[in-house]
GUBAVEX-250108 format. One line per field, with one value per atom (N, C-alpha, C): residue number from 1; residue in three letters; chain; atom name; x, y, z. Coordinates in nm, 2 decimals. Layout:
// residues N
seq <- (NUM  ...) .
type <- (ALA  ...) .
mol <- (A  ...) .
atom <- (CA  ...) .
X <- (X  ...) .
Y <- (Y  ...) .
Z <- (Z  ...) .
END
This chain:
// residues 133
seq <- (1  1  1  2  2  2  3  3  3  4  4  4  5  5  5  6  6  6  7  7  7  8  8  8  9  9  9  10  10  10  11  11  11  12  12  12  13  13  13  14  14  14  15  15  15  16  16  16  17  17  17  18  18  18  19  19  19  20  20  20  21  21  21  22  22  22  23  23  23  24  24  24  25  25  25  26  26  26  27  27  27  28  28  28  29  29  29  30  30  30  31  31  31  32  32  32  33  33  33  34  34  34  35  35  35  36  36  36  37  37  37  38  38  38  39  39  39  40  40  40  41  41  41  42  42  42  43  43  43  44  44  44  45  45  45  46  46  46  47  47  47  48  48  48  49  49  49  50  50  50  51  51  51  52  52  52  53  53  53  54  54  54  55  55  55  56  56  56  57  57  57  58  58  58  59  59  59  60  60  60  61  61  61  62  62  62  63  63  63  64  64  64  65  65  65  66  66  66  67  67  67  68  68  68  69  69  69  70  70  70  71  71  71  72  72  72  73  73  73  74  74  74  75  75  75  76  76  76  77  77  77  78  78  78  79  79  79  80  80  80  81  81  81  82  82  82  83  83  83  84  84  84  85  85  85  86  86  86  87  87  87  88  88  88  89  89  89  90  90  90  91  91  91  92  92  92  93  93  93  94  94  94  95  95  95  96  96  96  97  97  97  98  98  98  99  99  99  100  100  100  101  101  101  102  102  102  103  103  103  104  104  104  105  105  105  106  106  106  107  107  107  108  108  108  109  109  109  110  110  110  111  111  111  112  112  112  113  113  113  114  114  114  115  115  115  116  116  116  117  117  117  118  118  118  119  119  119  120  120  120  121  121  121  122  122  122  123  123  123  124  124  124  125  125  125  126  126  126  127  127  127  128  128  128  129  129  129  130  130  130  131  131  131  132  132  132  133  133  133) .
type <- (MET  MET  MET  ASP  ASP  ASP  LYS  LYS  LYS  ASP  ASP  ASP  GLU  GLU  GLU  ARG  ARG  ARG  CYS  CYS  CYS  PRO  PRO  PRO  CYS  CYS  CYS  ASN  ASN  ASN  THR  THR  THR  GLY  GLY  GLY  GLU  GLU  GLU  ILE  ILE  ILE  TYR  TYR  TYR  GLY  GLY  GLY  SER  SER  SER  CYS  CYS  CYS  CYS  CYS  CYS  GLY  GLY  GLY  ARG  ARG  ARG  PHE  PHE  PHE  HIS  HIS  HIS  THR  THR  THR  GLY  GLY  GLY  TYR  TYR  TYR  SER  SER  SER  ASP  ASP  ASP  PRO  PRO  PRO  GLN  GLN  GLN  ALA  ALA  ALA  PRO  PRO  PRO  ALA  ALA  ALA  TRP  TRP  TRP  PRO  PRO  PRO  ALA  ALA  ALA  THR  THR  THR  ALA  ALA  ALA  VAL  VAL  VAL  GLU  GLU  GLU  LEU  LEU  LEU  MET  MET  MET  ARG  ARG  ARG  SER  SER  SER  ARG  ARG  ARG  TYR  TYR  TYR  SER  SER  SER  ALA  ALA  ALA  PHE  PHE  PHE  ALA  ALA  ALA  LEU  LEU  LEU  MET  MET  MET  LEU  LEU  LEU  PRO  PRO  PRO  GLY  GLY  GLY  TYR  TYR  TYR  LEU  LEU  LEU  LEU  LEU  LEU  ALA  ALA  ALA  THR  THR  THR  TRP  TRP  TRP  HIS  HIS  HIS  PRO  PRO  PRO  SER  SER  SER  THR  THR  THR  ARG  ARG  ARG  PRO  PRO  PRO  THR  THR  THR  GLU  GLU  GLU  LEU  LEU  LEU  ASP  ASP  ASP  LEU  LEU  LEU  ASP  ASP  ASP  GLU  GLU  GLU  THR  THR  THR  ILE  ILE  ILE  VAL  VAL  VAL  TRP  TRP  TRP  LYS  LYS  LYS  ASN  ASN  ASN  LEU  LEU  LEU  GLU  GLU  GLU  ILE  ILE  ILE  VAL  VAL  VAL  ARG  ARG  ARG  THR  THR  THR  GLU  GLU  GLU  ALA  ALA  ALA  GLY  GLY  GLY  GLY  GLY  GLY  PRO  PRO  PRO  PHE  PHE  PHE  ASP  ASP  ASP  GLN  GLN  GLN  THR  THR  THR  GLY  GLY  GLY  ILE  ILE  ILE  VAL  VAL  VAL  GLU  GLU  GLU  PHE  PHE  PHE  VAL  VAL  VAL  ALA  ALA  ALA  ARG  ARG  ARG  TYR  TYR  TYR  GLY  GLY  GLY  LEU  LEU  LEU  LEU  LEU  LEU  GLY  GLY  GLY  GLN  GLN  GLN  ARG  ARG  ARG  GLU  GLU  GLU  TYR  TYR  TYR  GLN  GLN  GLN  HIS  HIS  HIS  GLU  GLU  GLU  VAL  VAL  VAL  SER  SER  SER  GLU  GLU  GLU  PHE  PHE  PHE  VAL  VAL  VAL  ARG  ARG  ARG  GLU  GLU  GLU  ASP  ASP  ASP  GLY  GLY  GLY  ARG  ARG  ARG  TRP  TRP  TRP  TYR  TYR  TYR  TYR  TYR  TYR  LEU  LEU  LEU  ASP  ASP  ASP  ALA  ALA  ALA  VAL  VAL  VAL  GLU  GLU  GLU) .
mol <- (A  A  A  A  A  A  A  A  A  A  A  A  A  A  A  A  A  A  A  A  A  A  A  A  A  A  A  A  A  A  A  A  A  A  A  A  A  A  A  A  A  A  A  A  A  A  A  A  A  A  A  A  A  A  A  A  A  A  A  A  A  A  A  A  A  A  A  A  A  A  A  A  A  A  A  A  A  A  A  A  A  A  A  A  A  A  A  A  A  A  A  A  A  A  A  A  A  A  A  A  A  A  A  A  A  A  A  A  A  A  A  A  A  A  A  A  A  A  A  A  A  A  A  A  A  A  A  A  A  A  A  A  A  A  A  A  A  A  A  A  A  A  A  A  A  A  A  A  A  A  A  A  A  A  A  A  A  A  A  A  A  A  A  A  A  A  A  A  A  A  A  A  A  A  A  A  A  A  A  A  A  A  A  A  A  A  A  A  A  A  A  A  A  A  A  A  A  A  A  A  A  A  A  A  A  A  A  A  A  A  A  A  A  A  A  A  A  A  A  A  A  A  A  A  A  A  A  A  A  A  A  A  A  A  A  A  A  A  A  A  A  A  A  A  A  A  A  A  A  A  A  A  A  A  A  A  A  A  A  A  A  A  A  A  A  A  A  A  A  A  A  A  A  A  A  A  A  A  A  A  A  A  A  A  A  A  A  A  A  A  A  A  A  A  A  A  A  A  A  A  A  A  A  A  A  A  A  A  A  A  A  A  A  A  A  A  A  A  A  A  A  A  A  A  A  A  A  A  A  A  A  A  A  A  A  A  A  A  A  A  A  A  A  A  A  A  A  A  A  A  A  A  A  A  A  A  A  A  A  A  A  A  A  A  A  A  A  A  A  A  A  A  A  A  A  A  A  A  A  A  A  A  A  A  A  A  A  A  A  A  A  A  A  A  A  A  A  A  A) .
atom <- (N  CA  C  N  CA  C  N  CA  C  N  CA  C  N  CA  C  N  CA  C  N  CA  C  N  CA  C  N  CA  C  N  CA  C  N  CA  C  N  CA  C  N  CA  C  N  CA  C  N  CA  C  N  CA  C  N  CA  C  N  CA  C  N  CA  C  N  CA  C  N  CA  C  N  CA  C  N  CA  C  N  CA  C  N  CA  C  N  CA  C  N  CA  C  N  CA  C  N  CA  C  N  CA  C  N  CA  C  N  CA  C  N  CA  C  N  CA  C  N  CA  C  N  CA  C  N  CA  C  N  CA  C  N  CA  C  N  CA  C  N  CA  C  N  CA  C  N  CA  C  N  CA  C  N  CA  C  N  CA  C  N  CA  C  N  CA  C  N  CA  C  N  CA  C  N  CA  C  N  CA  C  N  CA  C  N  CA  C  N  CA  C  N  CA  C  N  CA  C  N  CA  C  N  CA  C  N  CA  C  N  CA  C  N  CA  C  N  CA  C  N  CA  C  N  CA  C  N  CA  C  N  CA  C  N  CA  C  N  CA  C  N  CA  C  N  CA  C  N  CA  C  N  CA  C  N  CA  C  N  CA  C  N  CA  C  N  CA  C  N  CA  C  N  CA  C  N  CA  C  N  CA  C  N  CA  C  N  CA  C  N  CA  C  N  CA  C  N  CA  C  N  CA  C  N  CA  C  N  CA  C  N  CA  C  N  CA  C  N  CA  C  N  CA  C  N  CA  C  N  CA  C  N  CA  C  N  CA  C  N  CA  C  N  CA  C  N  CA  C  N  CA  C  N  CA  C  N  CA  C  N  CA  C  N  CA  C  N  CA  C  N  CA  C  N  CA  C  N  CA  C  N  CA  C  N  CA  C  N  CA  C  N  CA  C  N  CA  C  N  CA  C  N  CA  C  N  CA  C  N  CA  C  N  CA  C  N  CA  C  N  CA  C  N  CA  C  N  CA  C  N  CA  C  N  CA  C  N  CA  C  N  CA  C  N  CA  C  N  CA  C  N  CA  C  N  CA  C  N  CA  C  N  CA  C) .
X <- (15.14  15.03  15.06  14.97  15.04  14.99  15.10  15.09  14.95  14.92  14.80  14.65  14.65  14.53  14.50  14.35  14.33  14.37  14.42  14.50  14.37  14.43  14.36  14.31  14.35  14.31  14.18  14.11  14.00  13.97  14.10  14.11  14.04  14.03  14.01  14.11  14.20  14.35  14.43  14.48  14.55  14.70  14.72  14.84  14.95  15.00  15.14  15.13  15.03  15.04  14.99  14.95  14.90  14.99  14.92  15.04  15.14  15.13  15.28  15.39  15.38  15.51  15.56  15.47  15.54  15.58  15.54  15.57  15.72  15.75  15.86  15.96  15.94  16.03  16.06  16.01  16.05  16.21  16.23  16.39  16.47  16.47  16.53  16.59  16.72  16.80  16.79  16.79  16.82  16.67  16.55  16.40  16.33  16.35  16.26  16.14  16.01  15.88  15.81  15.74  15.72  15.59  15.48  15.33  15.35  15.29  15.29  15.20  15.09  15.01  15.02  14.91  14.88  14.77  14.71  14.59  14.63  14.75  14.81  14.91  14.94  15.02  14.93  14.80  14.71  14.70  14.63  14.63  14.72  14.81  14.92  14.98  14.93  14.97  14.86  14.73  14.59  14.70  14.71  14.73  14.86  14.95  15.05  14.98  14.88  14.84  14.77  14.69  14.69  14.74  14.84  14.93  15.06  15.06  15.20  15.29  15.31  15.43  15.50  15.52  15.56  15.68  15.75  15.91  15.82  15.76  15.67  15.62  15.52  15.48  15.56  15.66  15.81  15.87  15.87  15.93  15.85  15.76  15.66  15.58  15.62  15.60  15.70  15.62  15.71  15.84  15.96  16.08  16.02  15.96  15.90  15.82  15.72  15.63  15.62  15.71  15.70  15.79  15.69  15.75  15.87  15.94  16.07  16.03  15.96  15.92  15.73  15.70  15.55  15.52  15.43  15.38  15.25  15.23  15.10  15.01  14.87  14.80  14.77  14.80  14.74  14.66  14.57  14.44  14.29  14.35  14.31  14.29  14.15  14.17  14.09  14.17  14.11  14.06  13.95  13.82  13.79  13.80  13.79  13.83  13.85  13.90  13.82  13.73  13.68  13.75  13.81  13.87  13.70  13.71  13.59  13.61  13.73  13.77  13.89  13.93  14.07  14.11  14.21  14.21  14.38  14.44  14.54  14.58  14.72  14.80  14.84  14.82  14.85  15.02  15.07  15.20  15.26  15.20  15.28  15.24  15.16  15.13  15.26  15.27  15.36  15.26  15.15  15.08  14.96  14.84  14.74  14.64  14.57  14.48  14.38  14.38  14.29  14.18  14.05  13.96  13.93  13.92  13.91  13.82  13.78  13.73  13.76  13.86  13.88  13.82  13.76  13.66  13.74  13.76  13.80  13.73  13.77  13.70  13.87  13.75  13.86  13.79  13.81  13.79  13.64  13.61  13.46  13.37  13.41  13.34  13.40  13.28  13.27  13.30  13.43  13.49  13.51  13.56  13.63  13.72  13.78  13.85  13.83  13.79  13.76  13.87  13.92  14.05  14.05  14.11  14.15  14.29  14.40  14.51  14.60  14.69  14.74  14.92  14.93  15.08  15.15  15.28  15.38  15.45  15.50  15.61  15.71  15.82  15.94  16.06  16.16  16.22  16.17  16.03  15.99  15.92  15.91  15.86  15.70  15.61  15.47  15.50  15.49  15.51  15.34  15.32  15.21  15.28  15.21  15.29  15.14  15.05  14.97  14.78  14.72  14.58  14.55  14.50  14.45  14.34  14.22  14.11  14.07) .
Y <- (9.24  9.36  9.45  9.51  9.63  9.76  9.85  9.98  10.07  10.04  10.12  10.08  9.92  9.84  9.92  9.90  9.92  9.86  9.93  9.85  9.74  9.61  9.51  9.56  9.69  9.74  9.80  9.84  9.90  10.06  10.10  10.25  10.33  10.25  10.29  10.39  10.39  10.44  10.32  10.34  10.27  10.22  10.10  10.03  10.09  10.14  10.22  10.33  10.40  10.53  10.48  10.35  10.31  10.22  10.09  9.98  9.94  9.99  9.95  10.03  10.13  10.22  10.19  10.11  10.06  9.89  9.82  9.69  9.72  9.80  9.82  9.90  9.97  10.08  10.03  9.94  9.90  9.85  9.81  9.77  9.83  9.96  10.06  10.14  10.12  10.22  10.35  10.39  10.50  10.59  10.53  10.60  10.50  10.51  10.40  10.45  10.33  10.42  10.31  10.35  10.29  10.38  10.29  10.35  10.44  10.57  10.68  10.65  10.55  10.56  10.38  10.34  10.20  10.17  10.27  10.17  10.18  10.27  10.26  10.11  10.08  9.97  9.88  9.86  9.74  9.70  9.85  9.83  9.73  9.80  9.76  9.60  9.56  9.45  9.33  9.39  9.33  9.29  9.37  9.37  9.30  9.29  9.18  9.06  9.00  8.90  8.83  8.95  8.92  8.88  8.98  8.96  8.84  8.77  8.65  8.78  8.84  8.90  8.87  8.75  8.71  8.80  8.85  8.93  9.07  9.12  9.25  9.24  9.12  9.09  9.06  8.99  8.97  9.11  9.19  9.30  9.38  9.40  9.51  9.41  9.32  9.24  9.27  9.29  9.33  9.21  9.26  9.16  9.10  9.11  9.09  8.95  8.99  8.86  8.79  8.81  8.83  8.64  8.57  8.44  8.44  8.33  8.31  8.26  8.25  8.23  8.23  8.25  8.26  8.18  8.11  8.01  8.05  8.14  8.20  8.05  8.06  7.99  8.01  7.93  7.99  8.00  7.91  7.87  7.95  8.05  8.22  8.31  8.34  8.44  8.57  8.67  8.78  8.87  8.92  9.01  9.13  9.15  9.28  9.33  9.42  9.46  9.56  9.61  9.68  9.74  9.86  9.89  9.92  9.89  9.91  10.01  10.01  10.14  10.15  10.27  10.27  10.38  10.34  10.38  10.38  10.61  10.63  10.58  10.58  10.49  10.60  10.74  10.86  10.88  10.97  10.97  11.01  11.08  11.09  11.06  10.93  10.80  10.73  10.64  10.52  10.40  10.40  10.24  10.30  10.22  10.20  10.08  10.09  10.00  9.98  9.88  9.87  9.76  9.77  9.70  9.65  9.52  9.54  9.40  9.37  9.25  9.22  9.13  9.09  8.96  8.96  8.86  8.81  8.68  8.56  8.47  8.40  8.29  8.17  8.10  7.94  7.80  7.79  7.62  7.67  7.76  7.81  7.88  7.88  7.93  8.06  8.13  8.28  8.28  8.37  8.34  8.46  8.53  8.65  8.63  8.70  8.71  8.85  8.84  8.97  8.95  9.10  9.08  9.21  9.26  9.35  9.34  9.44  9.42  9.55  9.52  9.62  9.63  9.75  9.80  9.90  9.90  9.98  10.06  10.18  10.26  10.27  10.25  10.23  10.29  10.39  10.43  10.50  10.55  10.63  10.55  10.44  10.27  10.20  10.21  10.13  9.96  9.89  9.75  9.71  9.56  9.49  9.42  9.44  9.36  9.22  9.25  9.12  9.15  9.02  9.03  9.04  9.15  9.12  9.12  9.04  8.97  8.86) .
Z <- (9.05  8.99  8.97  8.87  8.73  8.87  8.84  8.94  8.89  8.83  8.71  8.74  8.84  8.89  9.01  9.05  9.17  9.28  9.37  9.48  9.59  9.63  9.68  9.81  9.88  10.02  10.02  9.89  9.91  9.91  9.91  9.91  9.81  9.70  9.58  9.47  9.54  9.47  9.39  9.31  9.22  9.33  9.29  9.33  9.38  9.25  9.23  9.36  9.36  9.45  9.60  9.60  9.75  9.84  9.83  9.88  9.81  9.70  9.56  9.64  9.67  9.71  9.84  9.93  10.05  10.01  9.90  9.90  9.82  9.74  9.66  9.73  9.81  9.90  10.03  10.10  10.21  10.23  10.17  10.18  10.09  10.03  9.93  10.04  10.10  10.16  10.09  9.98  9.92  9.90  9.89  9.91  10.00  10.11  10.19  10.18  10.21  10.19  10.32  10.39  10.52  10.53  10.58  10.64  10.73  10.73  10.82  10.93  10.94  11.03  11.04  11.16  11.18  11.08  11.04  10.95  10.80  10.77  10.65  10.62  10.74  10.74  10.75  10.81  10.80  10.68  10.61  10.49  10.36  10.41  10.29  10.36  10.48  10.53  10.42  10.45  10.39  10.23  10.15  10.04  10.00  10.08  10.11  10.10  10.18  10.18  10.05  10.00  9.84  9.76  9.77  9.65  9.71  9.82  9.84  9.83  9.94  9.98  10.11  10.11  10.26  10.31  10.23  10.28  10.32  10.29  10.30  10.48  10.46  10.56  10.73  10.70  10.81  10.84  10.72  10.77  10.85  10.80  10.92  11.02  11.04  11.19  11.27  11.43  11.52  11.54  11.57  11.61  11.72  11.83  11.96  11.94  11.83  11.81  11.64  11.55  11.42  11.45  11.32  11.31  11.23  11.25  11.14  11.00  11.00  10.84  10.81  10.71  10.69  10.54  10.59  10.47  10.42  10.30  10.25  10.20  10.23  10.13  10.00  9.91  9.79  9.74  9.85  9.81  9.86  9.91  10.00  9.88  9.86  9.75  9.84  9.83  9.95  9.84  9.90  9.81  9.89  9.99  10.05  10.22  10.21  10.34  10.36  10.50  10.56  10.71  10.69  10.81  10.91  11.05  11.13  11.22  11.29  11.41  11.39  11.44  11.47  11.62  11.73  11.82  11.78  11.79  11.76  11.67  11.66  11.55  11.42  11.46  11.38  11.38  11.29  11.23  11.38  11.52  11.60  11.71  11.71  11.82  11.86  11.93  11.96  11.93  11.94  11.97  11.88  11.81  11.76  11.75  11.72  11.71  11.61  11.55  11.39  11.43  11.40  11.39  11.25  11.21  11.08  11.05  10.93  10.85  10.75  10.75  10.57  10.51  10.43  10.37  10.23  10.23  10.11  10.11  9.97  9.95  9.97  10.01  10.02  9.99  9.85  9.82  9.77  9.73  9.70  9.78  9.89  10.06  10.05  10.13  10.13  10.30  10.34  10.46  10.50  10.62  10.68  10.83  10.84  10.98  11.03  11.12  11.22  11.31  11.33  11.42  11.46  11.58  11.62  11.63  11.57  11.58  11.65  11.72  11.81  11.71  11.68  11.63  11.72  11.70  11.74  11.66  11.70  11.62  11.68  11.64  11.63  11.57  11.63  11.52  11.39  11.42  11.33  11.24  11.23  11.18  11.26  11.18  11.25  11.23  11.28  11.26  11.32  11.31  11.35  11.46  11.59  11.71  11.73  11.76  11.76  11.75  11.74  11.76  11.90  11.93  12.09  12.11  12.02  12.03  11.94) .
END
């Protein structure tokens, strides 16, 4: 994705200054970029699904629940992310909850995923832990 295009996460920001900075900076030891809040991580993970970036998804998944590999379905076209609510998950919290609805197209059908996700912050980094509903 071009860094000057609108970010898939629906903030209205351009990709390079929104989720793109995390997608390119998470593995850079010289200038690591990591989301500061649980909702920022949720948005960047949604964009990673939309852009087919399994490496980022695995890196931001907590080791205690992370799968060993991740095969993304190329027939899914992610369309829209709506953040429904958040609980905690700020820069000084250790845990957070993000409820979201992600809309997508699959084989010509409109579908959606509604999830309440749990996040945890360890060593200054937020990680996706699991779906709680």
